[in-house]
N, C-alpha and C positions, 0 to 999 in steps of 0.2 A: 684226713684231718684226725680221725680216730686213731692211726697208727701213731701219729705225732704226740697225740695227748698220752698213748701209752708208753711212748719212749720217754716222755717227760717224766712220768711217774716212775719209771724205772730208774732213770738219772737220779731223780729226787730222793728215791729209797736208798741207791747207793751212797750218795753224798751224805745222808744221815747216818749210816752205818759207819762211814769213814769219820764222821765228826765225833761219834761216840767211842771210837777205838783208835783215834788219833795219837793217845799216849802209847800205844802199842807198836806204833810204826817208827821206824828210825828216820833221821834227817834225809838220807839218801833215798829211801822209798818215798817220802813225801815230795822230794824234788822231781822224782821220775813221775810221780803222780800230776804233779804241776805241770810238767812239760807235755805230758800227754794230754791234759785239758788244754792247754794254750794251743797246742797244735791243732785238736778238734774246733777250739773257736776260732782259729785262724783259717780252717778249711770252710767252716760255716760262714765267714765274713767274706771268703773269696767266692763261694757261692752265691751269696747276695749280692756281691758287687757285680758278678757276671751277668744277672738278669737285669741291671740297668740298660736302658735303651742305647746309651753312647757305648757300652762295652758288648753289645752285641752286633756291632759293626764289624765288616771284614778288617783284618789287619792293614790292607792296602789302602781302604778308606781313611781309617783312623791315622795312618802314617801321613796321607795327604792334607788331614786336617792340621796335625801337627806342623807341617810346613808353612802353614799360614799364621803360626805363632811368631815366628822371629822376625821382627820388623826390619827394614833396611837400615844398614849402619848410618847411612847419611842424616837419617833421622835423629840420631842421638848425640853426633859429634859437632865440632865447630861447623858452622854453616858453609865456610868456604872450602870444605872437603868435596862438596859437590862440584867446586870450581877444579880442584886438584883433579878429580876423576874425570872431569869433563862430561863423559857419558855414564853417569853412574849407574844406569838401568842396563847396560850392557857388562857391567861386572856382577851385577846381583850379590853384593857382599851383605850379609845376614848378621844380626847379632844373635851369636850362638849362645851366649850365656843366658839369654832369655828363656832358653829351652830347658833350663836345669829344674824351674819348678814343676815341670811335668813329669819328671822321673820320680817326684815324691808324692804324687797322688795317689797311686796305686801300685800293685806289681803287675798288673798287665800294662798299663801305660808305661812303666819304666821298662818292661821287656820289649814292647813295640818300639819305643823311642830309641834304646839301644841297638836294635836291629834293624834299625833304618839309617844306614850309613850317610845317605845323603842329607840328612839333618845336620851333620857333624862337619861339613866341608869348609866353612870358612874359618881361617885361621887368623886371628886378630891379634896384633902386636900388644896391646894393652891388656890382654887377658892374663891371669896368673900363669906362671911358666907349667904348673902342673895341670893345670886346664888345657894349655895347648898340646902337652905330650897326650892327654887323654882323648882330646878331641881327634887327633891323629889316627890313634888306634881306633877310634869308633868311626871314623870315616872308611875304614878299611881299604877299598882299593878304588872308592869314588874319586872324581875329580876335585881337585881343592881350588878354593879361592884365597888368595893370601893377601893381606892388607896389613902393611907394616908402617903406617902413619899414625902415629898418637896425637899429633896436634898439627893443624894446619892454619897459619894466620898471616894477615898483610904485616909487612914489618918495615917498610920503608916509603918514601914517597913515590917510588915508581910501582908501587902495588905489587912487588914481586912476592912469590909464595915462598915462605919459609918453613921447612918441615923439620920437626925434631924426631930424630929416628930413635927407635924403642929398641933399648939394650936388651930385653928379655928376649928378642926373636931374633935369631941368627938367619937372615933371609939367605945369605950364601951358602950356609950348611944345609937349610932347607932345599935350597934350588938344586944341591949335589945329591942329596939323598931321596928328594921326593918330586925331582924336577919332571920325571915323565907323567907325573899325577897332577901338576898344577895347571890349571885351566886359565885362571884370572890371577894376575898379580900387580900390585900397585904399592911400590916402595920407595922411600929415600935412601938409596943403598949407600950413598956417599960418593965423594970425589975420588977415591983410591981404589973404587970397587968396580968390577965388570961383571957382565951378565951374559956369559957365553950360551948361547940358546940350544946348544946341542944338548943341554941337561933338559929341554922341555919341547919336546916335539907336539905336545898336545896343547900348548899354549894358544890361546885364542885372544885374549885381551891383556893389554901390559901397559903401565903407566911406570915411567922412570924418569929419574932426575940425577944430574950430576953424576953420570956413570959410563962406562964404556960399554956399548951395545955391539955383538958380532955375532955372526952364524946366520943359520938359516931362521927367517921368520916367515916364511910363505905361509904358515897356517893361520897367521893373524888376522882376525876381522877388525880389532880395534887397538890402535896404536898412540899413545900420549908420550911424547918426548919433550922434557925441558932440560935444555943446556946438556944434551948427551951428544958424545961422540959417538957416530952411528957409522959402522963399516956397511956399507949399503949391500943388500943381499942381490940377487939376480933375478928375483920375482917376488911380487906382491900382490899376486893374483886374487886372494882371497879377502884383501885389506878393503872395508867398507867405511872405516872411521878412522882420519888421522888427524893429529894435531901437534903442531911443531912450536915450540916457544923459546924464545931468548937463544937464538943461533945465528951465527954469522955463516952464510954459505955462499958458494960460488953459484952463480946462476945455472950453470950446467947441472949442478948436483940437485937443485930444486925441479929441474925438469925431468931429470933421471928418476927422481924419485917417483913423479906423476907418469911417468911413461911406463913404470912398471906396476902400476897400482891403476889398472884401467877401470876398476868396479867402485871406485871412491863413491860414496853418496853424500858423505859430510867432511868438509876440509875446513880446518882452521889454523890460521899463521898469526902468531903473537910476537911481535917484537923481531921478526925474521928480517935480517938486512943482509945486503949483498955485499960480497967482497969487491965484486968489480961492476961496471955499468952493463945494462944490457945491450948487446950488439945484434940487431936484427939480422945481419948477414954473417954471424958467427957459426953458421952450419948446425944450429938448434933445430930440430925437426919438430913441426907442430904436432899437438897432442889433443887428443879428444875425450873428453870425461861426458859420456853420454849419459850416466847413471847420477851424475851430481846433482843433488836437491838443494843442499845448504853450503854457502861458503861465507866463513867469517874471517876477517881482516883486520886485526887491530894495530895500531900504530903503523899503518903502511909504509912501506920502504919504497920510494918511486922507481927505482930499478926493479925491484920484483913485481910490483904493481903493473908496470907498463910491460914487461917482458910476458907476465901472466896472460893479460887480456889480449895482447896481440898475438901469441902463440898457442893458446889452448882454446879449442872447441868446446863451447858451453851448450848444454841442453836448452830446449825452448822453454821448459819449466824449471825455473830457478829462483831461489831467495838469497840475496846477499846482504851481509851487514859489515860494513865500515865502521869501526869504533876509533874514537879519538884521533881523528885525521887532520890534516891542515886544509885550509880553505882551497888551495890550489888543486886538491884531491876532487874537488866537486867534478871535475872532469870526466871522472870514471863513473858516476852516477848516470850521466845521460845516456851513452851508447847502451848500456846494459838494459834498458828498458823505454828507450826512445819509441819502438814500434808498438808497444805494448802498454804503457801506463796511462790510466784513465784516471787515477786519482793522485791527488799529491797533499801531504801531510806536512805543515810546517809547525814546529815548536821552537819559539825564541829562546824560552827558559831553559830548554834542554839543548839548543843548538842543534836541532835535531831535523832531518827531513826524511820522510818516505815517499818514494814512488812506486805506486802499486798498479797491476793490472791484472787481468783474469788468470794468468799463468806465472807472472813474475813479479817479485818486488824487490826493492834495493832500500835498503835504509844506510842514512850518512849521519855520523855524528861526529861533529867538529870540536876539537879542544882549543881551537884560537877564538878567543873572545874579543876579539879586535873587531869591532862592528864596521869599521872603515873599509874592511875587507870581507868580512863575512856577509854582511846584510846585503851588499850589492848582487854578490854572487847568487845568493839565495833568492832574491827578488827575480832573477833574470832567469831562474830554472824553468818557469812555466812556459816560457817560449820555446822550449824544445819537445813539449808534448802537447798531443791534442786531448787536453783535458775535460772532463766531464764534471768531476768533483773535485772540488778545493777545500781543504780542511786547514783552518787558521787557529791553532791552539792557543798561542801566546803571542803579544804583539813585542816587536821589537823596540817600540818606542822611538823609531827612526821616522823623521817627517816625510822623506820621499818612499818609504817602502811601501805603503798602500796604494801609491799612485803607479809606483812600479810594478807591483803584482798585477794590478788592474790591466795596466797597458801590455803586459804580457801574456795575459791568459784570456784572448778573447771567446774561447769556447766553451766557457764555465757554464753548466746547467744548475748544478747545485753547489750552494754555499753554505759550508759548515762553520760557525763561530762558537769558539770556546773560551773566549776571553772577554773580561770586562772592558777591554780598551779597544773595542771596535768601532766607536764612534766616528773616527776618522776615515776610517774604509768605507762606512755606510753613508757618511755625508758626502763622501767623493762620488759614490755611486749615485746618491740622490741627485748630486748637482750634474752629473753626466749620465743620465739612465740609458743612453745608447751605447756606453762602453761595452756592456754585456748583454748582447741581443737576444742571446739564447738562455739568460738565466730566467729559470721559471721556478725554483725552489729555494728557501732559506731556512736553515735549521739554527736554533739558538739554544745553548746549553744553560743559559740564565737568563731569568725573566727581568732584566735592567735595561734603563734605557731606551724603551720600547719607543719613546717619541721620534728618535733618529729612523727605526725602520718604518714608522708609519709615513715619514716625508718620502722614504725611497719607494714604499708601494704607491703613494698617491702620484709621484712623479712618473713611475712606470704605467700607471693606470691611464694618465692624462696623455701619455704617447702612443697609447693602444696596445702596450706589451705587458699587460699586468702579470703580477706573480700568480702562479697556479697554487702553490701550497706554501704554507709557513707552519713550521714545527717549534714549538717551545717547550722545553723540559723544564717545568715549574719547581721553585722551591716555595712551598706555602708560606714559609716565615719571611720571605722577600718581596710577596706580592702586595703592591701599594694600591690606593684607590686610583692614582693616577695611571698606574700600569692597566687596570681593569678599563679605564675609560680609552685608553690608546688601543687597546685589544679590541674595542668594541667598532671603534672607527677602522681599523685594519680590516676586519671582517667583511666591510662592505667594498673592499678593494682586490681582495684575495679569494681564490676560487674555495680553497679549503684551508682552514686553521685548525690544527691540532695542538692539544695540550696534554703533556705526559708529566707524571709525578712519580719521581723515583726512578731507578734505573741508570744505565750510564750510555752515552752515544760511544760506539765502538767503530774505529776505523776499520773498513773492509779490507781484509787481506785474503790473498787467494790460499787454497788448502796447502800448497807447497810449503807455506811458512810454518805449518805446525805438522807436517807429515814425517813420518819417522820418529827419531829420537833427537830432537834438537839440543845442542849443548847449552849450557847458562851462559856461554858468550853469544850466543844467538838470541837477541834480547827484545823478542816480540812474540805473541802480542800482549802478554802478560803484563810487560813493563811499558811497553811503547805503543799499544794499540788502542789505547784511550784518548778520545778526544779532551774530555775534561772528567777527572776523577771525584767523585763527591765523597768528601771527607766525613 
């Protein structure tokens, strides 16, 4: 400390002499003195900055911290970008522009950021052209991730994805000059463009639309094609995620795709139609997809689906989502989970059914709102399963629906009710308590019309088969004096009565439904797993 004080006193004396004789100095001399003092001050500031704990970290650790700064691009853009990419986490697009403030904090941070090539590997079409060129330089030889979709939005009644191509980024030129470095690419290249994969041997994930794809893509792990003319390769042995949309195929072409991709884990088919009817005697060899975990089929074509389930061997653990189907396609729900399903979820408001067991689950969503065809088909579904749990989220307001469900599900042990309109069902059970001899538990999502539940538990108690459990998820604002009185009477007939405040009743789904990286087209459990959502 004494040495520092001595240095300060010397500096102060020198500055005093300079101040007294400044008229004797030329402007050039004063400028030189100013530059020397500024350099000294800059050195002092750098030394002080280096003493901060964050700047004493090794360069490698500071670089890893910088990697956490840039957010995923799907958090910043149109929400439908997630649906365009399908598996956005496999592409790992980052907002490179978010890194720029780091380079303005101090010289060390700037040096570390500029010397970390992997920070600058996402080339995004809406960035300024100068920024794109600069990012390419800063990335050096690191693998590139290229996203050239400025805007993605729904444009018509068929919910087709419309992409606006960014004119600032010439993907075809980038493909030719830096193709060997491109690891992930998502681009709307246009109807007159083609993507010869000979330029990109390192490509691992690709989203393409309205183009021609040809060449070797055997290194790909994720592939999303929308209305793409595809010259099929000889092998797709590394492919684990495949999504095909808006394409008319020959049945044999679809089976060839599946036969050369034996490691598929996630498969999505969206508006894929067949040019010809499926012929089981057409010489098409059976295929086994032993690694498949998720299967999503949207607007299924009957020729495609019938061929798929008759000639493709599926694993024991599988989750399937049928979206926007016809009522007649309900037949495909049954064989998939017939030996495994123990729970059935029915929601009239969404025309949705889920059959789930310990290792399998199938969701079926119908776009046909004609109750004359839809309701009887759904009501008859329980007869195909040895159900233990029945979940009724919403009523169909159909006179015979409740009776049909009761008649077709004699093995039910637990009944979950999520609608206000369960009076008819409970009344039918109360009048015929022998219909469900194994019923031991009722779960209510709303504390209303408890008088009907009282009649049910009294009737079952008189027959010598009382309910063992009753769970009611209360809303304090809805509890009335009549409800409390009925509740006290119920307690005398039921083994255990539990009241829950808050929370949600969640439909139990096997782990396979959330295992891996489900696509946004695989709509559970976040959107479909709740029996009743508290708003």
